[in-house]
C-alpha positions as CSV (number, residue, x, y, z in Angstrom):
1,M,-160.5,64.4,22.9
2,I,-158.3,62.3,25.4
3,K,-159.3,64.1,28.7
4,S,-156.9,64.7,31.7
5,N,-157.0,67.6,33.8
6,K,-153.3,68.0,33.5
7,V,-153.3,69.1,29.9
8,L,-155.5,71.8,28.2
9,F,-155.5,69.2,24.7
10,A,-154.7,65.9,24.2
11,E,-155.2,63.6,21.2
12,T,-153.9,60.9,18.9
13,C,-151.9,62.7,16.0
14,G,-154.3,61.0,13.4
15,I,-157.1,63.2,14.7
16,F,-154.8,66.2,15.2
17,K,-153.7,66.5,11.7
18,G,-157.5,66.3,10.7
19,M,-158.4,69.4,12.9
20,E,-158.8,73.1,11.7
21,M,-156.8,76.0,13.4
22,N,-159.8,77.8,14.8
23,D,-161.2,74.6,16.4
24,F,-158.0,73.7,18.1
25,A,-158.0,77.2,19.5
26,Q,-161.5,77.2,20.7
27,T,-160.9,73.7,22.5
28,M,-158.0,75.2,24.0
29,A,-159.9,78.3,25.5
30,D,-162.8,76.2,26.4
31,E,-160.8,74.1,28.6
32,S,-159.1,76.9,30.0
33,I,-162.4,78.7,31.1
34,E,-163.3,75.3,32.6
35,R,-159.9,75.4,34.7
36,G,-160.3,79.2,35.6
37,I,-157.1,80.1,33.6
38,S,-157.7,83.5,32.0
39,V,-156.9,83.7,28.2
40,G,-155.6,86.7,26.4
41,E,-155.5,87.4,22.7
42,S,-151.9,87.0,22.6
43,E,-152.0,83.4,24.0
44,T,-154.9,82.4,21.5
45,K,-152.8,84.0,18.9
46,S,-149.6,81.8,20.0
47,W,-151.8,78.7,20.3
48,K,-152.8,79.1,16.6
49,E,-149.3,79.6,15.3
50,N,-148.2,76.7,17.3
51,F,-150.8,74.6,15.8
52,K,-149.8,75.4,12.3
53,A,-146.1,74.6,12.9
54,I,-146.6,71.2,14.6
55,K,-149.2,70.2,12.2
56,Q,-147.2,70.8,9.1
57,L,-144.4,69.0,11.1
58,L,-146.8,65.8,11.6
59,Q,-148.1,66.0,7.9
60,N,-144.5,65.8,6.7
61,S,-143.4,63.0,8.7
62,K,-144.0,59.1,9.0
63,I,-145.4,59.4,12.6
64,P,-148.0,56.8,13.3
65,D,-151.5,58.1,14.0
66,D,-151.6,56.7,17.2
67,V,-149.0,58.7,18.7
68,V,-150.5,61.0,21.4
69,I,-149.9,64.8,21.5
70,A,-150.7,67.2,24.1
71,F,-150.6,70.9,24.6
72,E,-150.1,72.9,27.7
73,Y,-149.0,70.5,30.1
74,Q,-149.1,71.6,33.8
75,V,-145.7,71.0,35.4
76,P,-146.1,70.1,38.9
77,I,-144.0,72.7,40.2
78,G,-145.2,75.4,38.0
79,G,-145.0,76.5,34.6
80,R,-146.9,74.7,31.3
81,V,-145.1,73.0,28.6
82,D,-146.0,74.0,25.2
83,C,-146.2,70.6,23.2
84,M,-145.6,66.8,24.2
85,L,-145.4,63.7,22.1
86,F,-145.9,60.1,23.4
87,G,-145.0,56.8,21.7
88,M,-142.6,54.1,21.2
89,S,-139.4,53.6,19.2
90,S,-138.8,50.6,17.0
91,D,-136.5,48.9,19.4
92,G,-139.4,49.3,22.1
93,E,-138.4,52.2,24.1
94,K,-141.4,54.2,25.5
95,N,-140.3,57.9,24.8
96,I,-141.8,61.6,25.5
97,I,-140.6,64.4,23.4
98,H,-141.3,67.7,25.0
99,I,-141.0,70.7,22.6
100,E,-140.5,74.3,23.5
101,L,-142.3,76.1,20.7
102,K,-140.9,79.7,19.9
103,Q,-142.2,82.6,17.2
104,W,-138.9,84.2,17.6
105,D,-137.2,85.3,14.4
106,N,-133.4,86.4,13.6
107,S,-133.7,89.7,15.3
108,V,-132.6,88.1,18.6
109,K,-129.4,89.4,19.9
110,K,-126.6,88.0,22.1
111,S,-126.5,88.9,25.7
112,F,-123.4,89.6,27.6
113,K,-124.8,89.4,31.1
114,G,-122.5,87.8,33.5
115,K,-120.4,84.8,32.9
116,N,-120.9,82.3,29.9
117,Y,-122.9,79.9,31.9
118,I,-125.8,82.4,32.1
119,T,-127.8,81.4,28.9
120,T,-130.0,84.7,28.0
121,V,-130.7,86.5,24.8
122,L,-132.0,89.9,24.0
123,I,-135.0,90.8,22.3
124,G,-136.5,94.1,21.7
125,G,-134.6,95.4,25.0
126,R,-135.8,92.5,27.3
127,Y,-133.9,89.6,28.4
128,Y,-135.1,86.0,28.1
129,S,-133.6,82.6,28.7
130,H,-132.5,81.0,25.7
131,P,-135.3,78.7,24.6
132,S,-133.0,75.5,25.2
133,A,-132.2,76.8,28.7
134,Q,-136.2,77.1,29.2
135,A,-136.9,73.5,27.8
136,E,-134.1,72.0,29.9
137,S,-135.4,73.6,33.0
138,Y,-138.7,71.5,32.3
139,Q,-136.8,68.6,31.7
140,V,-135.1,69.1,34.8
141,H,-138.4,69.7,36.8
142,L,-140.0,66.5,35.4
143,L,-137.1,64.2,36.1
144,T,-136.7,65.4,39.7
145,H,-140.7,65.3,40.5
146,L,-142.3,62.6,38.5
147,K,-142.0,59.2,40.1
148,V,-142.7,57.4,36.7
149,L,-139.7,58.7,35.0
150,S,-137.3,57.4,37.7
151,E,-139.1,54.0,38.3
152,K,-140.3,53.2,34.7
153,D,-138.4,52.7,31.6
154,I,-139.7,55.6,30.2
155,H,-137.2,58.2,28.3
156,L,-137.7,62.0,28.3
157,K,-136.3,64.3,25.8
158,G,-136.6,68.2,25.5
159,V,-136.1,70.0,22.4
160,V,-136.8,73.6,20.8
161,Y,-138.7,74.5,17.7
162,C,-138.2,77.9,16.3
163,Y,-140.6,77.8,13.3
164,N,-139.8,81.5,12.2
165,Y,-136.0,81.3,12.7
166,Y,-133.4,80.2,10.1
167,K,-129.9,78.8,10.6
168,N,-128.9,80.0,7.3
169,Q,-129.9,83.7,8.0
170,Q,-127.6,86.2,9.9
171,P,-127.5,86.9,12.7
172,C,-128.0,83.3,14.1
173,V,-127.6,84.1,17.9
174,L,-129.7,81.3,19.0
175,L,-127.1,78.7,17.6
176,D,-123.7,80.9,18.6
177,P,-120.8,78.7,20.0
178,S,-121.2,79.7,23.5
179,Y,-124.4,78.0,23.7
180,E,-122.6,74.8,22.3
181,K,-123.1,72.7,25.8
182,L,-126.5,74.0,26.6
183,L,-127.7,72.9,22.8
184,E,-126.1,69.3,23.2
185,R,-128.3,68.7,26.1
186,C,-131.3,70.5,24.7
187,P,-131.2,70.9,20.9
188,L,-132.7,73.5,19.1
189,F,-134.4,73.3,15.5
190,C,-135.0,76.3,13.2
191,K,-137.4,76.4,10.3
192,D,-134.8,75.2,7.7
193,Q,-133.9,72.3,10.0
194,S,-137.3,70.9,10.4
195,S,-136.5,67.7,8.6
196,D,-133.7,67.0,11.1
197,L,-136.5,67.5,13.8
198,I,-138.9,65.1,11.9
199,L,-136.2,62.4,11.8
200,L,-135.7,62.6,15.6
201,L,-139.6,62.3,16.2
202,E,-139.7,59.4,13.7
203,R,-136.9,57.7,15.6
204,S,-138.2,58.0,18.8
205,L,-142.1,57.5,18.2
206,G,-142.1,55.3,15.1
207,C,-144.0,52.5,16.7
208,G,-146.8,54.5,17.7
209,S,-148.6,53.2,21.0
210,G,-148.9,56.6,22.6
211,Y,-152.0,56.2,24.7
212,D,-150.1,53.8,27.0
213,V,-147.2,56.2,27.6
214,F,-149.4,59.1,27.8
215,K,-151.6,57.4,30.7
216,E,-148.5,56.3,32.6
217,F,-147.1,59.6,32.7
218,I,-150.2,61.8,33.3
219,N,-151.2,59.5,36.2
220,S,-147.5,59.4,37.7
221,E,-147.3,60.0,41.3
222,I,-145.8,63.5,41.9
223,F,-142.7,63.5,44.6
224,P,-139.1,64.4,44.8
225,T,-137.0,61.8,42.9
226,A,-133.6,60.2,43.9
227,K,-132.3,62.6,41.0
228,L,-132.9,65.6,42.8
229,H,-131.1,64.3,45.9
230,E,-127.9,63.2,43.9
231,A,-127.8,66.6,42.4
232,A,-128.0,68.5,45.6
233,K,-124.8,66.8,46.8
234,G,-122.7,67.9,43.9
235,M,-124.1,71.4,43.1
236,L,-124.6,72.7,46.6
237,D,-121.0,71.6,47.5
238,G,-120.1,74.1,44.9
239,V,-122.0,76.9,46.5
240,A,-121.5,76.0,49.9
241,A,-117.6,76.1,49.7
242,Q,-117.8,79.6,48.7
243,K,-116.5,82.1,51.0
244,E,-119.7,84.1,51.2
245,F,-121.5,80.9,52.4
246,E,-119.0,80.1,55.3
247,L,-120.4,79.5,58.7
248,I,-119.0,81.7,61.2
249,G,-119.2,81.8,65.1
250,E,-122.7,81.4,66.4
251,Q,-123.9,80.2,62.9
252,R,-122.3,76.8,63.3
253,N,-124.4,76.2,66.5
254,A,-127.4,77.3,65.0
255,Y,-126.6,75.1,62.1
256,D,-126.0,71.8,64.5
257,F,-129.1,72.8,66.4
258,I,-131.3,72.7,63.5
259,Y,-129.5,69.6,62.2
260,D,-130.3,67.7,65.3
261,A,-133.7,68.8,65.3
262,V,-134.2,67.3,61.9
263,K,-132.2,64.1,62.6
264,N,-134.2,63.5,65.8
265,T,-137.7,63.8,64.3
266,S,-139.1,60.7,63.1
267,K,-141.4,60.1,60.0
268,D,-144.5,60.0,62.1
269,E,-143.5,63.3,64.2
270,K,-143.3,66.8,63.4
271,T,-141.1,69.8,64.6
272,V,-141.2,73.3,64.0
273,V,-138.0,75.4,64.5
274,I,-138.3,79.2,65.0
275,V,-134.9,80.9,64.2
276,K,-135.1,84.6,64.9
277,G,-132.2,87.1,63.8
278,G,-131.9,90.4,62.6
279,P,-129.8,91.6,59.5
280,G,-126.7,90.2,58.9
281,T,-126.9,87.2,61.3
282,G,-126.6,84.7,58.7
283,K,-129.9,83.3,58.2
284,S,-129.7,82.8,54.7
285,V,-126.1,81.3,54.8
286,I,-127.1,78.8,57.4
287,A,-130.3,77.7,55.3
288,I,-128.0,77.1,52.2
289,Q,-125.5,74.9,54.2
290,L,-128.2,73.0,55.7
291,I,-129.5,71.9,52.5
292,A,-126.1,70.8,51.3
293,G,-125.5,68.9,54.6
294,L,-128.6,67.3,54.7
295,A,-128.6,66.0,51.5
296,K,-124.9,64.7,51.7
297,T,-126.0,62.3,54.6
298,G,-128.1,60.4,52.0
299,K,-131.0,59.9,54.8
300,F,-133.1,63.1,53.7
301,N,-134.1,62.8,50.2
302,N,-136.5,65.9,50.4
303,V,-135.0,68.9,51.6
304,F,-136.2,72.3,50.2
305,Y,-135.4,75.9,50.7
306,A,-138.5,78.2,50.3
307,T,-139.2,81.8,50.3
308,R,-141.8,84.5,49.3
309,S,-138.9,86.4,47.7
310,T,-138.7,86.0,43.9
311,S,-135.1,87.9,43.7
312,L,-133.7,85.3,46.3
313,I,-135.0,82.4,44.1
314,H,-133.6,83.7,41.0
315,G,-130.4,84.8,42.7
316,Y,-129.7,81.5,44.1
317,Q,-130.7,79.6,40.9
318,D,-128.0,81.8,39.0
319,I,-125.3,81.0,41.7
320,L,-126.0,77.5,41.5
321,R,-126.0,77.5,37.6
322,G,-122.2,79.0,38.1
323,A,-121.0,76.9,41.1
324,N,-119.2,73.8,40.1
325,Y,-120.5,73.8,36.7
326,S,-119.4,71.1,34.3
327,D,-120.5,69.2,31.1
328,N,-122.3,66.6,32.8
329,Q,-124.1,68.9,35.5
330,D,-127.9,69.3,34.6
331,N,-128.9,72.0,37.1
332,A,-131.2,69.7,38.9
333,A,-130.5,71.3,42.1
334,I,-132.2,74.5,41.1
335,D,-135.4,72.7,41.9
336,L,-134.3,72.7,45.6
337,F,-135.4,76.3,45.7
338,K,-139.1,76.9,45.7
339,K,-141.7,80.0,46.3
340,N,-143.6,79.4,49.4
341,A,-146.7,79.0,47.4
342,R,-145.4,76.0,45.6
343,I,-145.5,74.0,49.1
344,K,-148.9,72.4,48.8
345,P,-150.5,69.3,50.4
346,A,-151.5,68.0,46.9
347,L,-148.0,67.9,45.9
348,Y,-146.2,66.7,49.1
349,G,-148.8,65.3,51.4
350,E,-148.5,65.6,55.3
351,N,-144.7,65.2,56.3
352,G,-143.6,64.5,52.8
353,I,-140.7,66.9,53.1
354,D,-138.1,66.1,55.4
355,A,-136.8,69.5,56.1
356,L,-138.3,72.9,54.8
357,L,-136.1,75.7,55.2
358,V,-138.2,78.9,55.1
359,D,-136.3,82.1,54.8
360,E,-137.7,85.5,55.0
361,A,-140.6,83.9,57.0
362,H,-141.9,87.2,57.7
363,R,-143.0,87.6,54.1
364,I,-145.7,84.4,54.5
365,E,-148.8,85.3,53.1
366,Q,-152.4,84.5,53.7
367,S,-152.8,82.1,50.5
368,S,-150.9,79.8,48.5
369,N,-153.3,79.8,45.6
370,D,-151.8,81.7,42.8
371,S,-154.3,83.6,40.6
372,N,-152.3,82.7,37.4
373,D,-152.2,79.1,38.4
374,K,-155.2,77.4,38.9
375,N,-154.9,73.8,38.6
376,P,-158.0,72.4,40.4
377,N,-155.8,69.6,41.5
378,E,-153.2,71.7,43.3
379,Q,-155.5,74.2,44.9
380,T,-155.2,74.2,48.7
381,H,-157.9,75.9,51.2
382,L,-155.1,75.8,53.9
383,S,-153.5,79.0,54.8
384,Q,-149.9,79.5,53.5
385,M,-148.4,79.0,57.1
386,M,-150.6,75.8,57.6
387,N,-149.5,74.3,54.3
388,L,-145.7,74.8,55.0
389,I,-146.1,73.2,58.5
390,F,-148.3,70.3,57.1
391,C,-146.1,69.3,54.3
392,S,-142.8,69.0,56.2
393,R,-141.8,67.0,58.8
394,V,-139.3,69.6,60.2
395,S,-140.0,73.3,59.4
396,V,-137.5,75.8,59.9
397,F,-138.8,79.5,59.9
398,F,-135.7,82.1,59.6
399,I,-137.4,85.5,60.7
400,D,-137.0,89.0,61.6
401,D,-140.2,90.4,63.0
402,F,-139.0,94.0,62.0
403,Q,-138.7,93.2,58.1
404,S,-142.4,92.8,57.4
405,V,-142.9,95.2,54.6
406,K,-146.5,94.4,53.4
407,S,-149.9,94.5,54.9
408,I,-150.6,91.2,53.3
409,E,-147.5,89.3,54.9
410,K,-148.8,87.2,58.0
411,G,-145.4,85.8,59.2
412,S,-144.4,86.7,62.8
413,S,-142.7,84.6,65.1
414,D,-145.6,84.7,67.4
415,A,-147.9,83.6,64.5
416,I,-145.7,80.7,63.6
417,E,-145.5,79.6,67.0
418,N,-149.3,79.9,67.7
419,A,-150.1,77.9,64.4
420,A,-147.6,74.9,65.4
421,K,-149.0,74.9,69.0
422,N,-152.4,74.4,67.6
423,Y,-151.6,72.6,64.4
424,Y,-154.3,69.7,64.5
425,N,-157.1,72.4,65.6
426,R,-156.1,74.9,63.1
427,I,-156.3,72.4,60.0
428,V,-159.7,71.3,61.3
429,E,-161.1,74.7,61.7
430,E,-159.7,75.7,58.2
431,N,-161.2,72.3,56.9
432,N,-164.6,73.3,58.0
433,H,-164.4,76.8,57.3
434,F,-163.7,75.8,53.5
435,I,-166.5,73.3,53.5
436,K,-169.1,75.3,55.2
437,V,-168.2,78.7,54.0
438,E,-165.9,79.3,51.4
439,R,-166.9,76.8,48.6
440,L,-170.7,78.1,49.1
441,E,-169.4,81.8,48.8
442,K,-167.6,81.1,45.8
443,L,-170.8,79.0,44.0
444,E,-172.9,81.9,45.1
445,E,-170.5,84.7,43.4
446,A,-170.5,82.7,40.3
447,K,-174.4,82.3,40.0
448,R,-174.8,86.2,40.4
449,D,-172.3,86.7,37.6
450,L,-174.2,84.3,35.5
451,E,-177.3,86.2,36.3
452,K,-176.0,89.5,35.2
453,A,-174.7,87.8,32.2
454,V,-177.9,86.8,31.3
455,Q,-179.6,90.1,32.0
456,S,-176.8,91.5,29.6
457,G,-178.1,89.4,27.0
458,K,-174.5,88.7,25.5
459,D,-174.5,84.8,24.5
460,S,-170.7,84.6,24.8
461,E,-170.7,85.9,28.3
462,I,-173.6,83.6,29.2
463,V,-171.6,80.6,28.0
464,K,-168.5,81.6,29.6
465,K,-170.5,82.3,33.2
466,E,-172.1,79.1,32.8
467,K,-168.8,77.3,32.7
468,V,-167.6,79.0,35.6
469,V,-170.6,77.9,37.7
470,H,-170.1,74.4,36.2
471,K,-166.6,74.6,37.3
472,Y,-167.5,75.6,41.2
473,E,-170.2,72.9,41.2
474,I,-167.9,70.2,40.0
475,D,-164.2,70.9,39.9
476,A,-163.7,73.5,42.6
477,L,-165.7,71.8,45.2
478,Q,-163.6,68.7,45.0
479,W,-160.2,70.3,46.0
480,P,-158.1,68.2,48.0
481,V,-159.9,68.6,51.6
482,I,-157.8,67.4,54.3
483,T,-160.5,65.8,56.8
484,Q,-158.1,65.3,59.5
485,P,-154.3,65.7,59.9
486,S,-152.6,62.3,61.1
487,I,-150.3,64.2,63.7
488,K,-151.8,65.8,66.5
489,H,-148.7,67.5,68.3
490,V,-146.0,69.5,67.1
491,K,-142.9,70.1,68.8
492,V,-141.7,73.8,69.0
493,V,-138.2,74.9,69.4
494,K,-136.6,78.2,69.3
495,Y,-133.3,79.7,68.5
496,D,-132.2,83.4,68.7
497,L,-129.2,84.6,66.3
498,T,-127.7,87.6,68.0
499,D,-124.1,87.7,66.4
500,Q,-124.3,90.1,63.4
501,F,-121.9,89.7,60.4
502,R,-123.4,92.5,58.3
503,C,-122.4,96.1,58.5
504,N,-118.9,95.0,59.6
505,G,-120.2,93.1,62.3
506,S,-121.4,96.4,64.0
507,N,-124.2,95.8,66.3
508,N,-123.8,99.4,67.2
509,Y,-124.8,100.6,63.8
510,L,-128.1,98.3,63.8
511,D,-129.0,99.6,67.5
512,W,-128.3,103.1,66.2
513,V,-130.6,102.8,63.1
514,E,-133.0,101.2,65.5
515,H,-132.8,104.3,67.7
516,V,-133.2,106.8,64.8
517,L,-136.1,105.1,63.0
518,Y,-138.2,103.8,65.8
519,N,-137.0,106.3,68.6
520,S,-136.4,103.2,70.7
521,E,-135.9,103.8,74.2
522,R,-133.8,100.4,74.3
523,T,-131.2,102.1,72.3
524,Q,-131.7,105.7,73.2
525,N,-128.3,106.0,74.6
526,V,-126.4,104.6,71.6
527,K,-123.6,106.5,69.9
528,L,-122.9,105.7,66.4
529,D,-119.1,104.3,66.0
530,L,-117.7,105.3,62.6
531,S,-114.8,103.5,63.2
532,K,-116.8,100.2,62.8
533,Y,-118.9,101.2,60.0
534,E,-119.1,103.9,57.3
535,F,-122.0,106.3,57.4
536,G,-122.5,109.7,55.8
537,V,-125.6,112.1,54.9
538,F,-125.2,113.7,51.4
539,D,-127.1,117.1,50.7
540,T,-127.9,116.2,47.0
541,P,-128.9,112.9,45.0
542,Q,-126.1,113.6,42.6
543,E,-123.5,113.4,45.4
544,L,-124.8,110.4,47.0
545,Y,-124.9,108.5,43.4
546,A,-121.4,109.6,42.8
547,K,-120.2,108.1,45.7
548,I,-122.0,104.9,45.2
549,R,-120.3,104.6,41.8
550,Q,-117.1,105.3,43.1
551,L,-117.4,102.5,45.5
552,D,-118.8,100.0,42.8
553,D,-116.0,98.0,40.9
554,F,-117.9,97.7,37.8
555,A,-119.0,101.4,37.8
556,R,-115.8,102.8,38.3
557,Y,-114.5,100.4,35.0
558,S,-117.4,101.7,33.1
559,D,-116.8,105.5,34.0
560,Q,-113.1,105.1,33.2
561,K,-113.8,103.2,29.8
562,K,-116.3,105.9,28.9
563,E,-113.9,108.7,29.5
564,E,-111.1,106.8,27.5
565,M,-113.3,106.0,24.6
566,G,-115.2,109.5,24.4
567,E,-117.7,109.3,21.4
568,S,-117.0,105.6,20.6
569,F,-118.1,104.3,23.8
570,T,-121.1,102.4,23.8
571,Y,-122.9,100.0,26.6
572,E,-122.7,97.2,24.1
573,K,-119.1,97.5,23.6
574,L,-118.7,97.8,27.3
575,S,-121.0,94.5,27.7
576,I,-119.0,92.5,25.5
577,E,-115.6,93.7,26.8
578,S,-116.4,93.0,30.5
579,E,-118.4,89.8,29.9
580,L,-116.0,87.5,31.7
581,M,-114.2,90.1,33.9
582,E,-114.5,89.7,38.0
583,F,-115.7,92.5,39.8
584,K,-115.6,92.1,43.7
585,Q,-116.9,95.2,45.5
586,T,-120.5,96.1,44.8
587,A,-122.5,99.2,45.9
588,R,-126.3,99.9,44.9
589,L,-128.6,102.8,45.3
590,V,-132.0,102.1,46.6
591,A,-135.0,104.4,47.6
592,G,-138.4,104.3,49.3
593,W,-141.2,103.6,46.9
594,C,-142.7,106.9,46.5
595,W,-142.2,107.3,43.0
596,P,-144.4,105.6,40.2
597,W,-142.9,102.4,38.7
598,K,-144.8,101.5,35.6
599,Q,-142.2,101.9,32.7
600,D,-145.3,102.1,30.5
601,Q,-143.2,104.1,28.3
602,R,-139.6,105.2,27.2
603,E,-137.6,108.3,27.5
604,K,-137.3,110.1,24.0
605,N,-134.0,108.9,23.2
606,G,-135.0,105.4,23.9
607,D,-133.6,105.1,27.4
608,L,-135.5,103.3,30.3
609,L,-138.1,105.7,32.0
610,H,-136.7,107.8,34.6
611,E,-139.2,107.6,37.2
612,I,-137.4,108.7,40.2
613,T,-137.4,112.5,39.9
614,I,-136.2,115.0,42.3
615,P,-136.9,118.1,40.4
616,E,-135.6,120.7,42.9
617,H,-131.9,118.9,42.6
618,G,-132.5,118.3,38.8
619,F,-132.0,114.6,39.5
620,S,-133.6,111.5,37.9
621,M,-132.9,107.7,37.3
622,P,-134.6,104.6,36.3
623,W,-136.2,101.9,38.9
624,E,-134.8,98.4,38.2
625,T,-136.3,96.9,35.0
626,L,-139.9,95.7,35.3
627,K,-140.7,92.4,33.6
628,G,-143.0,93.1,30.6
629,A,-142.2,96.7,30.9
630,K,-141.6,99.2,27.9
631,S,-138.1,98.2,27.1
632,P,-135.1,100.5,26.4
633,I,-133.9,100.5,22.7
634,N,-130.9,101.5,20.8
635,D,-127.8,101.2,22.7
636,Y,-129.7,101.5,26.4
637,E,-130.7,97.8,25.6
638,H,-127.1,96.8,27.1
639,K,-127.1,99.3,29.9
640,Y,-129.3,97.8,32.5
641,A,-129.7,94.5,34.6
642,R,-131.8,91.8,33.1
643,N,-134.8,92.3,35.6
644,Q,-135.7,93.4,39.1
645,D,-135.2,89.8,40.5
646,L,-131.6,90.0,39.2
647,W,-131.0,93.7,39.8
648,L,-128.7,93.4,42.5
649,I,-126.6,90.3,41.1
650,D,-126.3,91.7,37.5
651,K,-123.1,94.2,37.4
652,E,-125.4,96.7,35.6
653,G,-127.7,97.1,38.6
654,V,-125.6,100.1,39.7
655,N,-127.2,101.9,36.9
656,Q,-130.5,101.7,38.5
657,V,-132.2,102.3,41.7
658,G,-133.8,99.1,43.7
659,C,-136.4,98.7,46.2
660,N,-136.9,96.8,49.4
661,H,-138.5,94.0,47.6
662,S,-135.4,93.2,45.4
663,S,-132.6,94.0,48.1
664,Q,-134.5,92.2,50.9
665,G,-132.5,89.0,51.8
666,W,-129.5,90.1,49.9
667,E,-126.3,92.4,51.0
668,V,-123.8,94.4,49.0
669,D,-120.6,96.2,50.1
670,Y,-122.0,99.8,50.3
671,I,-125.6,100.9,50.2
672,G,-126.8,104.2,49.1
673,V,-130.5,105.0,50.2
674,I,-132.6,107.8,49.1
675,I,-135.3,108.6,52.0
676,A,-138.2,109.9,50.5
677,R,-140.8,112.4,51.9
678,D,-142.8,109.5,53.5
679,I,-140.3,110.1,56.5
680,K,-140.3,113.6,58.2
681,Y,-138.9,115.3,61.0
682,D,-141.2,115.8,64.1
683,S,-139.8,118.9,65.8
684,R,-142.0,118.7,68.8
685,H,-141.0,115.3,69.9
686,D,-137.5,115.8,68.2
687,C,-137.7,112.3,66.3
688,L,-138.6,111.0,62.9
689,C,-142.2,110.0,62.2
690,T,-144.1,108.8,58.8
691,D,-146.3,110.9,56.6
692,N,-149.2,108.7,55.1
693,T,-150.0,111.8,52.8
694,V,-147.2,111.0,50.6
695,K,-148.2,108.2,48.2
696,N,-146.5,105.1,48.6
697,Y,-146.9,103.3,45.1
698,D,-146.7,99.8,46.8
699,K,-150.2,98.4,46.6
700,N,-149.4,96.5,49.8
701,V,-148.6,99.7,51.7
702,P,-152.0,101.0,53.1
703,N,-152.2,104.8,52.8
704,S,-155.7,105.5,54.2
705,K,-156.2,107.5,57.4
706,N,-158.0,104.5,59.2
707,K,-154.8,102.2,58.8
708,A,-152.1,105.2,59.8
709,S,-150.5,102.9,62.4
710,E,-150.0,100.3,59.9
711,F,-148.4,102.5,57.3
712,D,-146.1,103.7,60.1
713,R,-145.1,100.2,60.9
714,I,-144.4,99.2,57.6
715,T,-142.7,102.3,56.3
716,R,-140.1,102.4,59.3
717,N,-139.6,98.6,58.4
718,I,-139.0,99.4,54.8
719,Y,-136.2,101.9,55.6
720,R,-134.7,99.5,58.3
721,V,-134.4,97.0,55.4
722,L,-132.9,99.4,53.0
723,L,-130.4,101.2,55.6
724,T,-129.1,97.6,56.6
725,R,-128.2,96.1,53.3
726,G,-124.4,97.4,53.2
727,K,-121.7,95.1,54.8
728,K,-119.2,98.1,54.9
729,G,-121.1,101.1,54.9
730,C,-124.4,103.2,54.0
731,F,-124.8,106.5,52.6
732,I,-128.0,108.5,52.5
733,F,-129.7,111.4,50.9
734,C,-133.0,112.9,52.5
735,C,-135.6,114.4,50.1
736,D,-136.8,116.5,53.3
737,P,-133.7,118.4,54.4
738,E,-134.8,118.4,58.0
739,V,-134.7,114.7,57.9
740,G,-131.1,114.8,56.8
741,E,-130.2,117.6,59.4
742,Y,-131.7,115.0,62.1
743,F,-129.6,112.2,60.9
744,K,-126.5,114.3,60.9
745,R,-127.1,115.4,64.6
746,C,-127.8,111.8,65.6
747,M,-124.5,111.0,64.0
748,N,-122.5,113.4,66.3
749,Q,-124.7,112.8,69.4
């Protein structure tokens, strides 16, 4: 087998065609174990099905035996490509064909979520990207991050092969005319179109010589290419020109301040900018405008927005797909938005990023190593904060110290400043700790596991554990160790955002919330001014939810249609009819996480499980839709948002309850908050306090007695986040009536 640590399998097509399915699957599993990647039964089954489909294609083709085939290529910025073929065409072109393989059949349904640029489909109540959209995203990632594809004459083409799907069988949703432009960019071939796919492969790879092309590709330097820079100019203009992203007042001063910091930091210098601001001060708006502004100069090729928040990443990517969308647009700018954990020295090196804009910096975690992504070439022993500072010439941290809502979150303005000022020594210390402690601990742990496996007498476990020990002795010990950073001193500058544009610009409301939640002395004399911001307390959750539906344009339209259509109403009809409609005013319902959120079963009628229950009021509602949850069936498939990351953006999100994680960083016109019993009234001190005997189902919120102070801090911060998501107003229901009465008294004081 052709060995490479970037793919699980690579071989010439001649050898591949002679392999047996079980041998192929075992090879893939063995390679996975060596890389520390866990393999489940479903993945093994998928590999076997993919093997059969591709082998049949190759056997029916005239593709030369020296074409190279690879499976499970590790994309530099995350994800794995199913299959890739490397070779040359008859006219001497070097070609790479990457194939997204799907086992889907014709039960796939059309999705009517949002506008027609959103390419999703519906399978068993769950929303998935159209497979051509998935293949296109890999195409974009590779073109914008692999140097060889921009500097060498190597052509990359993405296609989809759905080998259980038939063009001549109805329904044939995947080839629906609404996906026409997408299918032009990234063609999809069905089972009964396999001959067309074979012709494409023969034209592109008919002269073989795959190993040379594979070697150039696999050894390519990983670095953001000029294509990403060019894409940023056009697509981000479309976003930045929207009213929601206009810079107002002090935001323009902050923009200029940060822009100058980037411009005035030379290639061999490093600057950390800490931008502190409360809810609604425009931190995210400034970050988005900076990406566009810096990209347009042509001087800063590598500018990224980074955050811990998956909902922000996916939300902005959806906005980008809709902004300035045209036939020649390939969505490359979505690669400008990254998770914090994807900023690693192995990918960018020291100062490889010109400017890194870290939003929601209070959500920085300890480590950037994802347990699901164990490519040894990308692992880092540096803490996440040091990774972010190390990789960027200028790193800008947008932070609100009162929005930390997890015990694992390590971001604070003080911690960032300390890390920057002690940059050189911190990296040396983390290097030494890894070399002298961490890797030895990992090796000892692996050896103990091997010893237990030997004692158990299970041969399969022994083999598996032996490979793990081998991995830590050879691969894991060779993680890139940064022995010494080249830059010794980091300039630290700070900027405070004080003007507030959420909550109708009412600093009064934010100060009042601080007084009520934290019993803050600073704000003890603040009186709530209801002329500037709407606020109300409801005595039942039904009344609160009715108010939210009344304030949401789509909910009002939906309720009106339900009344007009009577028994003929369905959520599917509503989705189809409202697909291209604009709904301007949004309202959402959120709650403290004091109810289970498993969605491991459905309601008896096929609805999403209603896990938020308040029995004394006869009230129940479902949380946002978890990825991989037990999906709703029947007409309920069309009732809800695609998933928790897009719950606030999808209009159907009004039919569900959100939490702090999916709403943090976003805003709506009106927010409704269910305050659970983790907040209670302290009659002795006439203030609110927290109750850590009430279970919080977020595993990152400590419930133990010895962490009561941490529970208290995080719980108050959670409700501060929830209570400040509304631009125009906030309405609440409190599960503890005494808490509700306290809020009412504070309103009228």
